[in-house]
C-alpha positions in Angstrom: -38.0 -10.0 -8.2 -34.4 -10.1 -9.1 -32.5 -13.2 -8.0 -30.1 -12.8 -5.2 -26.8 -12.2 -6.6 -23.5 -14.8 -5.6 -20.3 -13.4 -6.8 -16.9 -15.7 -5.8 -13.5 -14.3 -5.8 -10.5 -16.6 -6.3 -6.8 -15.9 -5.7 -4.0 -17.8 -6.0 -2.1 -16.9 -2.7 1.4 -15.4 -3.5 1.1 -16.9 -7.0 4.9 -16.8 -8.2 6.6 -18.2 -5.1 3.8 -21.1 -4.7 4.7 -22.0 -8.4 8.7 -22.2 -7.5 7.5 -24.5 -3.8 5.6 -26.6 -5.9 8.6 -27.3 -8.7 11.0 -27.4 -5.5 9.1 -28.5 -2.3 12.5 -27.8 -0.6 11.6 -23.7 -0.5 8.3 -24.8 1.4 7.6 -23.2 4.8 10.9 -20.9 4.2 11.4 -17.0 3.3 11.4 -16.9 -0.3 11.5 -13.5 -2.6 10.9 -13.9 -6.3 12.7 -11.2 -8.4 15.6 -10.1 -10.1 19.4 -10.0 -8.8 20.6 -8.5 -5.6 22.0 -5.3 -6.7 19.6 -4.0 -8.9 16.8 -6.0 -9.0 13.2 -5.4 -7.3 11.0 -7.8 -5.7 8.1 -9.4 -7.6 6.8 -11.1 -4.7 7.7 -13.1 -1.7 6.3 -16.0 0.5 4.5 -15.0 4.1 7.5 -16.3 5.9 9.7 -13.3 4.1 6.6 -10.8 4.7 6.9 -11.2 8.1 10.0 -9.3 8.2 8.6 -6.6 6.1 9.7 -7.5 2.8 6.9 -6.6 0.3 6.2 -6.7 -3.7 7.9 -3.9 -5.7 10.5 -3.2 -3.1 14.2 -2.4 -4.3 15.9 -6.2 -3.4 19.0 -4.7 -1.6 16.4 -3.1 1.1 14.6 -6.7 1.3 18.1 -8.3 1.9 18.5 -6.3 4.3 14.9 -7.0 5.9 15.6 -10.4 5.9 19.0 -11.5 4.6 18.1 -15.4 5.2 15.6 -15.5 2.2 16.3 -17.5 -0.5 16.2 -15.7 -3.7 14.5 -17.1 -7.0 14.7 -15.6 -10.1 11.7 -16.8 -11.6 10.7 -18.9 -14.4 7.9 -17.4 -16.1 7.3 -20.4 -18.9 5.9 -22.0 -15.3 3.6 -19.2 -14.4 2.0 -19.2 -17.9 1.7 -22.9 -17.4 0.2 -23.1 -14.0 -2.6 -19.9 -14.7 -3.7 -22.0 -17.7 -4.2 -25.0 -15.6 -6.2 -23.1 -13.5 -8.1 -21.2 -16.1 -8.8 -24.7 -17.6 -10.4 -25.8 -14.2 -12.6 -23.4 -13.8 -14.2 -22.7 -17.3 -14.7 -26.6 -17.2 -16.8 -25.5 -13.9 -18.2 -22.6 -13.5 -21.4 -20.9 -15.3 -19.6 -17.6 -15.9 -15.9 -16.5 -15.1 -13.8 -13.0 -15.2 -10.1 -13.6 -15.6 -8.9 -10.4 -13.9 -5.1 -11.3 -14.1 -3.0 -14.1 -14.5 -3.8 -15.2 -10.8 -7.0 -14.0 -10.0 -10.7 -14.8 -11.2 -14.0 -14.0 -10.3 -17.3 -16.3 -10.5 -20.8 -15.3 -11.0 -23.1 -17.6 -9.3 -26.2 -16.2 -9.5 -29.1 -17.8 -9.6 -27.6 -21.2 -9.2 -28.5 -22.0 -5.5 -31.4 -23.3 -7.1 -29.3 -26.0 -8.0 -27.0 -25.9 -5.5 -25.3 -24.3 -2.7 -23.1 -21.7 -3.8 -20.7 -21.8 -0.7 -20.0 -25.6 -1.2 -19.8 -25.7 -4.9 -17.1 -22.8 -4.7 -15.0 -24.9 -1.7 -15.3 -28.1 -4.0 -13.8 -25.9 -6.9 -11.3 -25.0 -4.7 -10.5 -28.3 -3.3 -9.9 -29.4 -7.1 -7.7 -26.8 -8.0 -5.3 -27.8 -4.9 -5.4 -31.3 -5.9 -4.7 -31.1 -9.8 -2.2 -28.1 -9.2 -0.5 -28.0 -6.1 -1.2 -24.5 -5.5 -2.6 -22.6 -2.8 -5.9 -20.4 -3.6 -8.1 -18.5 -1.1 -11.8 -17.6 -2.1 -14.3 -15.0 -1.0 -18.1 -15.2 -1.6 -20.4 -12.5 -1.5 -23.0 -10.5 -3.2 -20.7 -8.5 -5.2 -17.2 -8.5 -6.5 -15.8 -5.6 -4.1 -17.0 -7.4 -1.1 -15.9 -10.5 -2.7 -12.3 -9.4 -3.3 -12.0 -8.0 0.3 -13.0 -11.3 1.6 -10.5 -13.2 -0.4 -7.9 -11.1 1.6 -9.3 -11.3 4.9 -9.2 -15.5 4.3 -5.7 -15.5 3.4 -3.6 -17.2 3.5 -5.2 -20.4 1.5 -8.5 -20.0 3.4 -12.0 -19.4 2.3 -14.8 -17.0 3.5 -18.5 -16.5 3.0 -19.7 -13.0 3.4 -24.0 -13.7 4.0 -26.5 -12.0 2.0 -27.3 -8.8 4.3 -24.1 -9.0 6.0 -21.6 -7.2 3.9 -22.3 -3.9 6.3 -21.1 -5.5 9.5 -18.2 -7.4 7.6 -16.6 -4.2 6.2 -17.0 -2.0 9.4 -14.1 -3.0 11.7 -11.5 -3.0 8.7 -9.4 -0.6 7.7 -10.4 2.0 4.6 -7.1 1.3 3.1 -8.9 -2.2 2.1 -11.2 -0.4 -0.6 -9.0 -0.5 -4.0 -8.0 3.2 -5.1 -7.3 3.9 -1.2 -3.3 4.5 -1.4 -1.0 5.7 0.9 -1.7 9.7 0.0 -5.3 9.1 0.0 -5.6 7.1 3.4 -3.5 10.1 5.0 -6.0 12.1 3.5 -9.1 10.3 5.4 -6.8 10.1 8.2 -7.0 13.7 8.3 -10.8 13.8 8.5 -10.6 11.2 11.6 -11.6 8.5 9.5 -9.9 5.0 10.4 -12.1 2.4 9.6 -14.9 1.4 7.4 -17.6 2.1 10.2 -16.3 5.7 10.6 -16.2 6.3 6.8 -20.0 4.5 6.9 -21.3 6.8 9.6 -19.9 10.3 7.9 -23.0 12.1 6.1 -22.1 11.8 2.0 -22.6 15.8 2.2 -19.7 16.0 4.3 -17.3 13.7 2.2 -18.6 15.3 -1.0 -17.8 18.5 0.2 -14.1 17.6 1.3 -13.4 14.7 -1.2 -15.6 15.7 -4.2 -17.3 12.5 -5.9 -14.5 10.1 -4.6 -16.3 10.8 -1.5 -19.6 9.8 -2.6 -18.0 6.9 -3.7 -16.3 6.0 -1.0 -19.4 6.0 1.4 -21.7 4.1 -0.9 -18.5 1.5 -0.7 -18.9 1.3 2.7 -22.4 0.8 2.6 -21.3 -2.5 1.0 -22.9 -1.4 -2.3 -21.3 -2.4 -5.4 -22.6 -2.9 -8.9 -19.9 -4.2 -11.0 -20.3 -6.9 -13.3 -18.4 -10.0 -13.8 -17.0 -9.9 -17.4 -17.7 -13.0 -19.3 -13.7 -14.7 -20.0 -13.5 -15.2 -23.9 -10.3 -17.0 -24.7 -10.7 -16.0 -28.4 -10.7 -12.5 -27.6 -7.4 -10.8 -29.3 -5.3 -8.2 -31.0 -4.8 -8.6 -34.9 -3.3 -7.1 -37.7 -3.0 -7.8 -41.4 -2.1 -6.4 -44.8 -3.2 -7.6 -48.3 -0.5 -6.4 -50.7 -1.1 -4.5 -54.3 1.1 -6.4 -56.0 1.9 -10.4 -54.5 5.6 -10.6 -52.9 7.9 -13.5 -53.1 11.0 -11.2 -51.1 10.9 -13.1 -48.1 13.1 -10.3 -46.4 10.4 -7.8 -47.3 7.7 -10.0 -46.1 9.9 -10.6 -42.5 10.6 -6.8 -42.4 6.7 -6.4 -43.0 5.9 -9.1 -40.4 8.3 -7.5 -37.7 6.5 -4.2 -38.3 2.9 -5.6 -37.6 4.3 -7.5 -34.9 5.8 -4.1 -33.4 1.7 -2.6 -34.1 0.1 -5.0 -32.7 2.2 -5.3 -29.4 2.6 -1.6 -29.4 -1.8 -1.7 -29.2 -1.5 -4.8 -26.2 0.8 -2.4 -23.8 -2.1 0.4 -24.9 -4.9 -1.9 -23.3 -2.6 -2.8 -20.2 -2.9 -6.4 -21.5 -0.4 -9.4 -21.8 -0.6 -12.0 -24.9 -0.3 -15.5 -24.2 -0.5 -16.9 -28.0 0.5 -15.9 -30.8 -0.5 -16.5 -34.6 0.8 -15.7 -38.2 -1.6 -15.7 -41.5 -0.3 -16.2 -44.9 -2.9 -16.3 -47.8 -1.4 -17.1 -51.2 -2.7 -15.7 -54.7 -4.9 -18.6 -55.0 -6.9 -17.5 -51.8 -5.7 -20.5 -50.0 -5.2 -19.7 -46.4 -3.1 -20.9 -43.8 -1.8 -19.9 -40.2 0.0 -21.2 -37.3 0.1 -20.2 -33.3 2.1 -21.1 -30.4 1.4 -20.6 -26.8 4.2 -17.9 -25.2 4.9 -17.1 -22.2 2.6 -14.1 -21.4 4.2 -11.0 -22.2 3.7 -7.6 -24.0 7.4 -6.8 -24.9 8.3 -6.3 -28.9 11.4 -8.6 -28.4 9.8 -11.5 -27.3 6.8 -11.8 -29.5 9.1 -11.0 -32.9 11.2 -14.0 -32.7 8.4 -16.2 -32.4 6.3 -14.4 -35.3 9.7 -15.1 -37.5 9.8 -18.8 -36.1 6.1 -18.9 -37.2 6.5 -17.5 -40.5 9.2 -19.9 -41.2 7.6 -23.0 -40.5 4.4 -21.7 -42.3 5.6 -20.2 -45.5 6.0 -22.1 -48.4 9.3 -21.7 -50.0 9.2 -19.7 -53.2 5.7 -19.2 -53.6 3.8 -15.3 -53.5 2.0 -14.0 -50.8 -1.2 -11.9 -51.7 -2.0 -11.2 -47.6 0.2 -11.4 -44.3 -1.1 -11.0 -40.8 -0.4 -11.4 -36.8 -2.9 -12.2 -34.1 -2.0 -12.0 -30.3 -4.7 -13.7 -28.2 -5.4 -15.8 -24.9 -5.0 -11.8 -23.4 -5.1 -11.0 -19.5 -4.7 -8.2 -17.3 -1.0 -7.4 -16.2 0.2 -9.0 -13.4 3.5 -9.7 -13.5 5.2 -6.7 -11.7 8.5 -6.1 -10.6 11.3 -7.7 -12.2 11.7 -11.5 -13.0 14.8 -10.9 -15.0 18.0 -8.4 -14.2 16.4 -6.5 -17.5 12.9 -6.7 -17.0 12.2 -3.6 -15.6 14.6 -1.5 -17.7 12.6 -3.2 -20.3 9.2 -2.0 -19.4 10.5 1.3 -18.6 11.9 1.4 -22.6 8.5 0.5 -24.1 6.8 3.1 -21.8 9.0 5.9 -23.2 8.8 4.5 -26.7 4.9 4.1 -26.1 4.9 7.5 -25.1 6.7 9.1 -28.4 4.1 7.1 -30.1 1.1 8.7 -28.7 2.7 11.9 -28.7 4.0 12.4 -32.7 2.3 9.1 -33.9 3.3 5.6 -34.5 5.0 5.7 -37.3 8.0 7.9 -35.3 9.8 5.3 -34.1 10.2 2.1 -35.9 12.9 -1.2 -36.3 15.5 -0.9 -38.2 14.6 -3.7 -40.3 11.2 -2.0 -41.2 12.9 1.2 -42.1 15.1 -0.9 -44.4 12.2 -2.6 -46.0 10.7 0.8 -46.9 14.1 2.7 -48.1 14.3 -0.5 -50.5 10.8 0.3 -52.1 11.9 3.9 -52.9 
């Protein structure tokens, strides 16, 4: 007989706002909006006090300030977000038997089989209390028999609360909730379900699966299974060492620093492109140098979570200068991005963040269609031309 599954989902409430409040307690209890400029920025996130006025993430800042003119606008400090995310990750890693870092502020913990040794519910309460005590951040959690129900339970427990959906009670818990609670049910799909007379999860669960398949195809059948509280998604173990890297062993040893830096820029651009393709952010960058005698040295540094070339390249160059033994020939050069997590920073933390993201999307689209080498940094082109 298989052991009873216990999956906990933890979510740092309004993470970016909460970090700002921890660093400036005078913001507590006030309508706070984190985002870009009032004229052209968008809302990254906002406090619950601001949400009462209809302010939402990804909303244009102009609209948000009209809805809540008394709101306090905070531009955001990404370095602090990275720091607090790491703090929470370290606390969970020290306690949890198996956990998945779903994003910068969201975690799943698999406690299946651990009920032989402790009460999973009390264990998760104790973990939450430790996180609050050590970081000052509010955190909510849901505990259930699968990831889907646990996540929905977390949403219902917010702000700063917790909820345990007992085994066998999944369908009863879900029944009164809106079908929009399911991941993947956006505004358009919700409207489609309402056209079929389906507003709640209970109505969905009582609709024949054959009818849903006829009207909505495979998606309809998947929704019906979810309405029964059925979900088999696994918690994927979090590995800090997971990385994206590239390196180049030169046919001839290189001493030209400008060549080496141009190659470093090219490789950093390459791994950043792969990072964005995987929809990840990196929190650490490393540079590796191997000399002709095969002595290999490397150096790394933690960074604010990013996927942008213009933020990664200066870090790589700085590491190179700190690592390189001036005048010595180089046999191999490498770059590695690690401490990867899913995209989480939405909207505009700085005025040009949204523009940059859209620019990188456009560049990557061209590379996807016509090849990675079509668009390159000017520095790498000069290096290539100098070798002709």
